[in-house]
PAMITI-508687 format. One record per residue (C-alpha): residue in three letters; x negated, y, z. Coordinates in steps of 0.02 Angstrom, whole numbers, plus 32768, in hexadecimal, padded with zeros to 4 digits. Last residue first. Example, Ala and Ser with C-alpha at 12.3 -4.5 7.8 and 13.67 -1.06 7.14 Angstrom:
residues 2
Ser7D547FCB8165Ala7D997F1F8186
end
This chain:
residues 841
Thr9417CFA96B4CThr93DBD03B6AEFPro9451D0A46A8FArg9438D0A369CDSer9401D1516997Lys9474D1DB6951Ser9440D26368DBCys9432D1EE6845Gly93D4D20C67A8His933CD1AC67E0Lys93A1D1136807Met93F9D105675AAsn937DD0A566EFVal9341D037677BPhe93EED00B67C4Ile9438CFE5671CAsp939ACF7F66DDTyr93B7CF1F6783Thr946BCEEC6750Ala9431CECF6698Asp93B5CE4E66C9Asn9437CDE56719Pro9485CDF067C9Met94ACCD3B6810Leu9569CD256835Gly957FCCBA68D1Arg960FCD236915Asp959DCD66699CLeu9520CD9D691CMet959FCE0168BDGlu95D8CE4D695DAsp9523CE866979His951BCED968D1Leu95C0CF2868EAGln9585CF74698FPhe94EECFB16932Ala9558D01568B6Glu95CAD04E6944Gln9533D099699CLeu94E4D0DC68FBAsp957BD15268E2Gly9523D1CB686CGlu95B1D1CA67E8Arg9549D1796768Ile9512D0F867F2Tyr95C4D0D56813Gly95EDD0B8675BAla9556D04C6746Ile9588CFDE67D7Leu963CCFD16793Met95FACF9566EAAsn9579CF206736Tyr9600CED167A2Ile9669CEB6670BLeu95DCCE6466ABVal95ABCDF4673DSer9660CDB3672FPro96F2CDCF67A9Cys9744CD2D67EDLeu97FECD2267D1Val987ACCF9685BArg98F5CD736817Gln98F3CDD968ADAsp9833CDCF68B2Leu9834CE1367FBGlu98A1CE9B6828Asn9815CEE5688FPhe97B8CF0D67EEIle9854CF6667A1Lys9858CFD36840Arg9799CFF56836Ala97B0D028677EAsn983FD09A67B4Glu97D0D0F86833Leu9739D0F167BEAsp9785D15B6738Gly96E3D19866F4Asn9716D17B663FAsn9693D0F26629Cys96CED0A366D2Leu977BD0A6668CGly9751D05865E3Asn96E1CFD66632Ile9763CFA566B5Leu97ECCF916632Ala9784CF3365BFThr973FCEBC6642Phe97F0CEA16685Ala9837CE7465D4Ile97A4CE0165B3Asp97BACDAA665AAsp9875CD88663DPro9902CE006655Val99A7CDAC6682Ile9A3ACDCE6607Gly9AD8CDD66664Lys9B2CCE5A65F1Glu9B20CEDB667BLeu9A65CEB46690Met9A46CEDA65D4Glu9AA7CF7D65DESer9A44CFB7667BTyr99A0CF9A6619Leu99E1CFF06583Glu9A16D08465E3Ser996CD093663AAla9915D0886591Phe9983D10D6551Gly9959D18265E3Leu98A1D15A65E1Asp988CD1916524Gly97CCD1B16530Ile97ACD1746482Lys9758D0D864CFLeu97ECD0C56545Ser9866D0BC64B8Gly9804D035645AAsp97EFCFC564F3Ile98A9CFD56517Leu98DDCFAD6465Thr9867CF17645AThr989BCED36508Tyr9954CEEF64DEThr9959CE946439Ala98E3CE046481Ile995DCDEC6511Asp99EDCDD7649DCys9A62CE466440Pro9B02CDEB6410Ile9B33CE0D635CGly9BE9CE55635BGln9BCDCEB762BEVal9BDACF62631DCys9B64CF2B63A2Met9AE7CEED631EArg9AFBCF8962B9Arg9AD4CFF36353His9A30CF906371Leu9A00CFB162B8Glu9A1DD06962D6Ile99A7D05D6375Ala9922D015630CAla9934D0996288Glu9920D1206304Met9890D0C26358Asn9822D0DD62BDAsn9778D0C06313Met9744D0476286Asn973CCFBD630DLys97E8CFEF6349His982BCFDF6298Gly97DECF386280Thr981FCF026331Ile98D0CF3E62FCLeu98C5CEDF6260Ser9891CE3F62B3Asn9911CE4E6333Phe9998CE6862ACIle995DCDC76258Val995BCD646300Ala9A09CDAA632EAsn9A5FCD626294Pro9A7ACDAA61EBGlu9B19CD636194Leu9AFECD0C60EEGly9B88CD0D6063Phe9B04CD1F5FDCLys9B26CDD65FBCPro9B2ECDF36074Leu9A7ACDC56088Glu9A26CE2D6001Asp9A20CECA6072Phe99ABCE6D60EALeu993DCE406059Ser9930CEF8602BLeu9910CF2260E3Ala9879CEAC60E8Ser9835CEF0603FLys983DCFA56087Met97FFCF706134Asn9750CF2E60F6Gly9701CF44619AGlu96A4CE9E618DSer9704CE556224Cys97A6CE9C61D1Leu9780CE43612EGly9764CD99618CVal9802CDAB61FBIle9868CDD76160Leu981FCD416103Ala9840CCC26191Asn98F0CD0D61AETyr991BCCFA60F7Gly98E9CC4960F5Ala9945CC216198Ile99E1CC7E614FAsp99E7CC0660BEMet9997CC206010Gln9A08CBF65F7DIle99B7CB815F03Gly99E6CBA05E4FLeu9936CB665E11Arg990ACC195DD9Lys9946CC605E81Met98D8CBE85EDBLys9844CC145E71Ser985ACCCC5EA2Leu9863CC965F5CIle97C5CC365F3FLys9771CCD15EF9Leu97A9CD395F8AAla974BCCBB6002Leu96B2CCC95F98Asp96B3CD8D5FB1Thr96DDCD746068Ser9634CD2A6086Lys9615CD59613AGln95F2CCA7616BLys9698CCA161D2Cys96F9CCDC6134Phe969FCC5B60CCGly96DFCBCD613EAsp9790CC176153Ile979ECC216097Phe975CCB6F6085Asn97D3CB246102Thr9866CB8660B5Phe983BCB33600AThr984ACA846048Val98E9CAB060B1Val993DCB016017Asp9923CA625FB4Pro988DCA155F52Ser98BDC9975ECFIle988CC8E55EE6Gly9845C88B5E4FAsp97B5C83B5E9FArg973AC8AD5E48Val97A3C9455E93Met9782C8FA5F45Glu96C7C8E25F26Arg96B8C9975EEETyr970AC9CE5F91Ile9695C9575FEDGlu9607C9B15F9CVal964ACA5E5FC8Ala965ACA2D607ESer95A6C9FA6076Asn9572CA9B602FMet95DDCAF960B4Lys9585CAB16149Gly95B7CB2961CAGlu95E3CA9A6244Lys9699CAD16243Ile9689CACD6183Phe9645CA1A6182Gly96D7C9E461FCHis9760CA3D6190Ile971AC9E860F5Ile9724C945614BSer97DBC9656182Asn9810C9A060D7Tyr97C3C905608BThr982AC89260F3Met98C9C8F960E3Arg98B7C8F46023Ser98B2C8356031Pro9822C7BA6041Ile984FC70C6007Phe9830C6896091Gly981AC5DC6056Val97A5C59260CCLys970DC5D26070Ile975AC680606BPhe975EC679612DLys96A0C659613EHis967BC6E660C2Met96EAC759612CMet968DC72661CESer95E1C7526188Ile9624C7F96149Val966CC82261E9Glu95D8C7EE6252Ser9569C86461F2Met95F4C8F1621AGln95FEC8D562D1Gly9633C98962ECAla96BAC9606370Lys9741C99962F3Ser96FBC929626FLeu96F7C89662E4Gly97AEC8AF630ETyr97E1C8CE6260Ile978AC836621CVal97D1C7CA62A8Ala9883C8116291Asn9875C7F961D2Phe984AC74061E7Thr98DCC7236260Tyr9960C78061F4Asp9922C71A6162Asn9943C67A61B9Cys98DEC6196239Tyr990AC561624EIle9963C51562DFGly992EC45F62E4Leu990EC46763A0Ser9852C46D637ECys986CC5036316Met98BFC56663A2Thr9833C53A6417Ser97B5C57C639CLeu9819C620638DLeu9813C6326453Asp975DC60D6459Phe9745C69263D6Ala979DC7176434Gln974EC6EB64DEAsp96A2C6F36492Phe96CBC79A6439Asp96FDC7F864D3Glu96F4C89F6476Lys9790C8DA64D1Lys97DCC8F5642BLeu979FC84763FETyr97F5C7F96499Gly989EC84B646DAsp988EC81263B9Ala986DC76063FBLeu9905C76F6462Ile9977C7AC63D7Thr992EC7296360Tyr994DC69563D4Thr9A05C6C863EBIle9A18C6EA6330Val99D5C63C630AAsn9A59C5E86376Pro9A64C5CD6436Lys9ADCC545646CIle9B53C58164EFCys9B6AC4F66573Lys9B8AC57065FCGlu9AEEC53C6655Ser9A8EC53F65B1Met9AC8C5F66597Leu9A8FC6296645Gly99E0C6106612Phe99EAC68B6589Leu9A46C7056604His99AEC6FC667AAla9931C71365EEAla9990C7B765B8Leu9990C7ED666DGlu98D4C7DD666BMet98BDC82265BEAsp990DC8CC65FAGly98C1C9326564Cys996AC9936557Lys9983C95164AACys9955C8A164E5His99DCC8A7656FVal9A62C8E964F5Phe9A31C868646BLeu9A42C7DF64E9Leu9AECC8276510Asn9B1DC81A645DAsn9AD7C768643ETyr9B36C73164D9Ser9BDEC7756496Val9BB5C72A63E6Ile9B98C67E6438Asn9C3EC6816492Pro9C76C6DE652DGlu9D03C692658DVal9D8EC70F65B1Gly9DC2C7096665Gln9DF0C7C2666DAsp9D64C7E166F1Glu9CEBC7916679Met9D1DC7FF65E8Lys9D14C897665AThr9C67C86E6684Trp9C34C85C65D4Leu9C83C90165AFGlu9C26C9596635Arg9B7EC92365E2Ala9BB8C961653FGlu9BEFCA05658DLys9B3DCA1D65CEVal9AEDC9FD652CArg9B49CA7664C6Gly9ACCCA7F6441Val9B44CA9C63ABGln9B29C9EE6364Leu9B26C9A16412Phe9BCFC9E8643ETrp9C0FC9A76398His9BD9C8F663B8Met9C29C8FF6464Leu9CD3C9386417Ile9CD4C8AD639BAsn9C9BC82B6413Tyr9D23C8596493Thr9DA6C838640DPhe9D57C79F63DAVal9D55C7546489Asn9E15C76C648CAla9E85C80164ABVal9F41C7D764AFGly9F55C7D9656FSer9FCCC8786564Ser9F55C8D865D5Val9EBCC8A76565Ala9F18C8D764C5Glu9F49C97F6508Asn9E9DC9A16545Phe9E5AC9716495Val9ED5C9D96436Gly9EAACA7164A0Leu9DF4CA516492Ala9E09CA5363D1Glu9E6DCAF363DBLys9DDECB496438Trp9D59CAF963C8Lys9D94CB386320Asn9CE8CB2C62DFAsn9D2BCAF66230Lys9CEFCA3D623ELeu9D20CA4862FCSer9DD1CA6962CACys9DE1C9DD623EGln9D87C96362ACLeu9E06C97C6333Ile9E9BC98262BCLeu9E62C8DC627DAsn9E3BC893632DVal9EEEC8C06366Gln9F3CC87062C9Phe9EE3C7CA62DFVal9F08C7CD6399Asn9FC1C7DB637FProA019C8806383AlaA0CAC86C63D1PheA152C880634DGlyA1E5C8DD6389ThrA1F9C95A62F5GlnA1AFC9E16359LysA119C9736370MetA106C95F62B5GlnA123CA146298CysA093CA49630FTyrA01AC9D462B5LeuA052CA166212GluA031CAC76246Phe9F8DCA92628AAla9F58CA4161EELys9F8DCAD1618AGlu9F25CB4C61F3Val9E87CAD361E9Asn9E84CAC6612DGly9DD9CA7A611DAsn9E08CA166081Lys9DDBC97560C2His9E31C99C6173Cys9EC5C9DE6110Gly9ED2C94160B3Asp9EC2C8D96147Leu9F4EC935619BLeu9FBBC9226102Val9F9DC85E6102Ser9FBCC85361C0TyrA059C8B861B3ThrA0A4C83E612AIleA06AC7AC6196SerA0C9C7EC6236AsnA171C7F961D3ProA1B4C88C6169ValA269C8B16191IleA2D1C8B960EFGlyA34DC95360F4ArgA33AC9746037GluA2D8CA186065IleA267C9BD60D8LeuA238C93E6051GlyA219C9C85FD3AsnA1A4CA2A6057TyrA13FC989605FLeuA135C97C5FA0AspA0FFCA335F9BIleA080CA126022AlaA028C9885FB3AsnA036CA055F24Cys9FD0CA815F83Leu9F57CA025FCFAsp9F08C9E15F25Gly9E61C9A65F61Gln9E65C90A5EEEAla9E7CC8945F7ECys9F07C90A5FC9His9F68C9025F26Gly9F64C8415F2BLys9F91C83B5FE3MetA023C8AB5FC2LeuA05CC83C5F36SerA054C7A45FACThrA0BBC809602BAlaA140C8355FA8LeuA159C7825F73ValA16AC748602DLeuA1DFC7D46053AsnA24BC7B55FBDIleA24EC81B5F15ProA301C81F5EC8CysA337C7915E5CGlyA3A0C7C65DC6SerA33CC7745D3AAlaA2E5C8185D1AValA2A6C81E5DC7LeuA251C76D5DB0GluA206C7A75D0AAspA1C6C8445D5CLysA171C7E05DE7LeuA12BC7695D65ArgA0D5C8025D0ELeuA09DC8455DB7AlaA046C79A5DE3Glu9FFAC7985D33Glu9FACC8445D4FLeu9F73C8145DFDAsn9F08C7875DC2Gly9E90C7895E56Gln9E8FC6CD5E76Lys9EF2C6D75F11Val9F6EC7585EC2Cys9F90C6DE5E36Ala9FB1C6555EB2GlyA030C6C05F13IleA086C6EC5E6EValA092C6315E46CysA0E2C60B5EF5ThrA153C69B5EEFTyrA197C6695E3EMetA1B0C5B95E79PheA213C5F85F13GluA285C6685EA9ThrA2B1C5CC5E42ProA27AC5A25D97AlaA30CC58A5D1CLeuA300C4DE5CC0GlyA32EC4E25C04ArgA29AC47D5BCFGlyA231C5095B8ELysA254C5665C37MetA208C4D55C95GluA16BC4D25C25AsnA159C5935C38LeuA157C57A5CF4LeuA0DEC4E55CE5GluA068C54E5C78CysA06CC5D75CF8AlaA03EC5645D80Arg9FAFC5245D12Ser9F66C5D65CFECys9F83C5FA5DBFAsp9F0FC56C5DF3Pro9F04C5775EB0Lys9EE4C4E95EF1Arg9F8AC5035F50Cys9FD8C5545EB6Val9FBFC4BB5E4DSerA018C44E5ED0GlnA0A1C4C65EECIleA0C7C4CB5E33AlaA0CBC40D5E32ThrA147C40B5EC6GlyA1B9C4875E6DTyrA1B2C41C5DC8ValA1DCC3885E2FCysA272C3E05E7BLeuA2AFC4225DCEAspA2ACC3815D7CProA218C3365D29GluA235C2E05C7BLeuA217C2265C7EGlyA1AAC1DD5BF2IleA149C1575C5CAspA0A8C1C15C5ALysA103C2565C87LeuA138C21D5D2AAspA087C1D35D4AGlyA03EC2845D25PheA09FC2D65DB6PheA059C2495E29Ala9FA8C2825DF2Leu9FE4C33B5E1AAlaA00CC3065ECDGlu9F59C2BE5EDDAsp9F10C35C5EA8Pro9F7AC3BA5F22Lys9F34C35C5FBBGly9F57C3CC6055Tyr9FA9C34660C1LysA05FC38560A3LeuA033C3A25FF0CysA00FC2ED5FDCAlaA0B0C2B7602BHisA116C3345FC0MetA0C5C2E85F1FMetA0F8C2385F61IleA1A6C25F5F7FHisA1BDC2C65EE2IleA175C23D5E7AThrA1FCC1C45EC5HisA28AC2475EAECysA25AC2575DF6AspA277C1A25DDFPheA21FC0F85DF1GlyA20CC0535D9DMetA1F4BFAB5DDCGlyA161BF8C5D6DLysA108BF195DDFGluA06CBF885DE0LysA0D3C02F5DF6IleA13CBFEF5E88ValA0A0BFA05ED5ArgA046C0425EC8TyrA0D7C0A15F1AValA0D3C02B5FAAAspA018C0475FC2ArgA02EC1025FB3AlaA0B0C0FC603BThrA036C09B60A3Ala9FB7C1286093ValA03BC1A960B9LeuA071C1586162AsnA093C20561B4SerA13FC1BB61F3ArgA198C2366187ValA133C1F860F1LeuA15DC13B611CAlaA218C1656130ValA219C1C66086LeuA1C2C12F6032LeuA241C0BE6079AspA2D9C126603AAsnA284C12E5F8DArgA27EC06D5F8BSerA336C0705FBEArgA362C0E65F2DIleA2FBC0885EB2SerA360BFE65EDAProA314BF585F2AValA2ADBEDA5EB7ValA2B4BE295F02GlyA228BDB85EC8HisA239BD545F68GluA189BD815FA9LeuA1B0BE3D5F7BMetA24ABE315FE2CysA1E3BDF8606FAspA16BBE846064TrpA1F7BF07605AAlaA24BBEBA60F7GluA1AEBECB614DLeuA191BF786119GlyA241BFAA614AGlnA222BF5961F5GluA182BFBD620EValA1E4C05E61CDArgA26CC053624CGlyA297C10A6232AlaA354C0E0622FHisA368C125617FSerA2D6C0B2614DTyrA31BC013619FCysA3C8C02F6158ThrA385C05B60A9LeuA32ABFB660A2LeuA3C2BF5660D0TyrA428BFB9604FGlyA3A9BF945FD0PheA3B3BEDA5FEFSerA46EBEE65FE3ArgA464BF365F3BProA43ABE945EF6AspA4F6BE605F05SerA51CBDA75F2CIleA5B0BD385EFBCysA5A5BCBF5F80ArgA53DBC265FBALysA495BC4B5F5FSerA493BD045F7DAlaA4A3BCCD603DGluA3FABC7C6032ValA3A1BD1B5FF0LeuA402BD82606DSerA3CEBD0D60F9AsnA31CBD1860C3ValA32ABDD360CBValA373BDCC6174AlaA2EDBD5561B1AlaA267BDC7616FProA2B7BE5C61C3SerA2ABBE036267ProA354BDD562BCSerA3A2BE596328SerA392BE4E63E5LysA34ABEFD63F3SerA3D8BF49638FLeuA3C9BF8362DEPheA405BEEC6275SerA4BBBECD62A1ArgA4FFBF7662D4ArgA4A8BFDD624FLeuA4B4BF6061CALeuA572BF4461DFGluA58CC00361E9ArgA52FC0156142AlaA59ABF8A60F2SerA63EBFD4612ESerA605C07D60E6GlnA5D7C02C6044ArgA674BFC86024GlyA65EBFBB5F6CThrA699BF095F58ArgA5E6BEC65F32ValA59DBF255FC7LeuA624BEDC6041IleA616BE276004HisA55ABE2A6002LeuA559BE7660AELeuA5D4BDE860E6IleA563BD6660A4CysA4CEBDBB6101LeuA52FBDC161A4ProA55FBD0F619EAspA4A4BCD76184AlaA455BD4C6201GlyA478BCE16291PheA510BCAF62F4ThrA561BCC563A8CysA620BCCC63B1GlyA652BD35644ALysA710BD3E6422IleA6EDBDF363F1GlnA667BDC06379AlaA6DDBD4A632CArgA75EBDCD6319LysA6E3BE3A62C5LeuA6B6BDB16249TyrA76ABD90621FLysA78EBE4B6208LeuA6F7BE58618AAlaA738BDBD612BMetA7E7BDFD6122LysA7B1BEA760E1ProA733BE626068AsnA7AFBDF1600FArgA756BDA95F7AGlnA6DDBD5A5FF1AsnA763BCFF604BLysA71FBC4F6024ValA671BC84604CLeuA6A6BCE060EDPheA706BC4A6132GluA67BBBD0610CIleA5FEBC3D615ELeuA66FBC5061FAGlnA689BB9661FEAlaA5D4BB7661F3GluA5ABBBF36279ThrA62ABB9F62EBProA6CCBBEB6309IleA709BC2763BAProA7BFBBEC63D3SerA840BC496372ProA8B9BCE16387IleA919BD0062DEPheA8EBBDB662B8AlaA8BCBD9161FDAlaA953BD1F61E6ArgA9CEBDA96218GlnA984BE2261A7LysA986BD9C6116HisAA45BD786140AsnAA80BE296141ProAAC6BE216090SerAB2FBD8960C4AlaAB83BD17603BArgAAFABD3B5FBELysAA7ABD17603DGluAACFBC77606AProAADCBC485FBCSerAA1EBC575FA4SerA9EABC915EFDProA97EBD1D5F40SerA91BBC985FA7GluA8D3BCE76047ThrA949BC8C60C1AlaA934BBF1606ALeuA87FBC096081CysA88EBC01613FLeuA901BB696134SerA888BB0E60C3SerA7F3BB3E612ESerA84FBAFA61C9LeuA87DBA5B616ESerA7D2BA466130SerA791BA6F61E4SerA800B9E8622FCysA88FBA25629CArgA868BA88633ELeuA841BB1962CDProA8F5BB2C6292TrpA942BB1C6348GlnA8FCBBB0639CSerA989BC23636ELeuAA0CBBA863AECysA9CBBBA66458SerA9CDBC686465PheAA7BBC706411SerAACCBC05649ACysAB06BB596478IleAA84BB1564F6ArgAAB7BB946570HisAB66BB626562LeuAB3BBAAC6586AsnAAF9BADC6631ProAB4ABA496689SerAAD6B9E06615ArgAB22B94665C9SerAAE7B96C651DAsnAAF7B8DD649ECysAB7EB92C6442PheAB27B9D8642DLeuAA80B99463FDLeuAACFB91D6382IleAB34B9AA6331PheAA9DBA226322ValAA37B99762CBMetAACEB985624E
end
């Protein structure tokens, strides 16, 4: 009827446009809203005769172009079409295309419609497009609209959960929390799934404390939770290293009567294994199997790893067999854990067998596996196997890391494979792997074996490579300077530490104090210790023992006893090392009774003597020509089961040889191989000297031959003794051979050697060679002693060459050497038997 009136009253020349479809399509909404609504609803009604007459009527109505609706009209349309989600969704989209602006209310009504009718994908898309942009309404406004919408249409509580999930999946945790708080205010309980989504988002954003707060609210309000909730919270606790808290959440699940699923059990097992508590882990495995859940390979691997950490290798192997019996082969992680267990018990063979098994199955070991095996080789002292594995690792394509380099370096140096160690070190330096710890390991070894020069060179190399020294490096170099007695350099380095912001520790101060004590600079040493204490760095046992040792070595024994009593008052407990130092000091002073008294005090304090203690006494008694007492101490050591070391044997053999008791000395010498001891040059020299003194040069020369055969280097003392003995028996040829051999080996004669040579040659009348040897002193920048001049003067006087004798006397005066009584005695005693007189000047 309205259409007819419009048509008849129109005088427009463009009447055909008014009649066009585009105009007609706008007509329904130009009528009253009620009429419009009626017409729209009519298109939806399933009993509409128009719909029955035309099956495509609803589709045409949905796409009828219309003017931009108001928000109220849009809401009304959605409410009236809430049973037709497809039409409601299309109408809203059409309104948006037309530029209709509206708040959250229509969207929330539509969300209820879509969720209620099972259109989840459309609901998620609506949320993503509508509530995740910058211009979107606040989460609280959306929740309020959802609440209001639930009063206008048939709502679905799941809509609130969809909203919470939307924010969580998008990583909008702040918006998700705001929506959560608003829901709590309205008494809305979102679904467990959406709550879990929020917890996951919080944990991923490292907001674990907030996640705990949300969980606490869920628990307090009785909202309920499931296994996934507990799994999320347990995983969060493990992520931040809190296994006990994870197990507390596991307890919550059991408290409400829920049986843990496989994931929760897996996380619980991880938690107890992190502690580690292998007993509890095994209980959980059995509990799972009792409920019909099959533990995974990962769970077995975790539990076996925990058993290895706690030293329960037997249980670890039982679980391994159980896993293999179920059809799962040993994986790399599991095999590595078992290797670590075997190595910890010193069973390197079984660890290597596991490694070989992996290789046979085509499994390539990783860097951790090699680190475990290298560590095992290091602890077992198997250098050859360590190098073999090290080379295999490099062949496999793994570049050694600094941990592995340091391990192989320590392993080599521990077994005196220094050439191999230097090769590894140089390779690590050239590849840039070596760090300050690598340098420290090698420097410490240089110091242990007395290679001070190399230690200093290594420090320079470290600086050249740009490796910053740490406190250990500085302490090592300080030790080098102090060992060399160069306290000026040590003090300079100590000052340099402050410039480099390296804070000295108790070891630093102790090394310096020990250096000053060895130089007998007691004031400087004690001032340094006072400074250390004023800085709040307190002496430790190493410091106390260093002070006692330093004073003992300097012979300040009264000061030692006084100082020890002071130390005891501040909590110092004397150790075996302390007592040994004091005993050594008294013995060095020749005060054997005082040494014995300290020994008794040590025993009263419950400290058993060791080989060092007894060796000190053996050395002391031998030096006092009381070898019978020294031998009694040796017998006591054997009764106590204490094996004497090479130093003790050396002291006894030296003492026996000096007393001429060669039989007992040789008997002890023959004992050495039985106890796995190798005689050194000092022992051979003692025996050679003993035989020489007994005029048994044949036996002395035989010992020299044995030294050469056994590869024991002859030193200056060896050659001096043999040359002196040979000259005394008139064997000038052999003495000359020994002298030439000594020079060929690069052994430079010292004053004692020159004195022995010249004396022997003079006594044998070979003044020509004696003079040649004498002239060599000038070539070696050595000043002849008065004794050497006396020998030559006596030789020339015996030969009747007074002119040469007086010339040597004048030469002696020119060198600033004052003739002694022996010199003038030679002239007086020999003058009357000479045919030549001193020429007048």
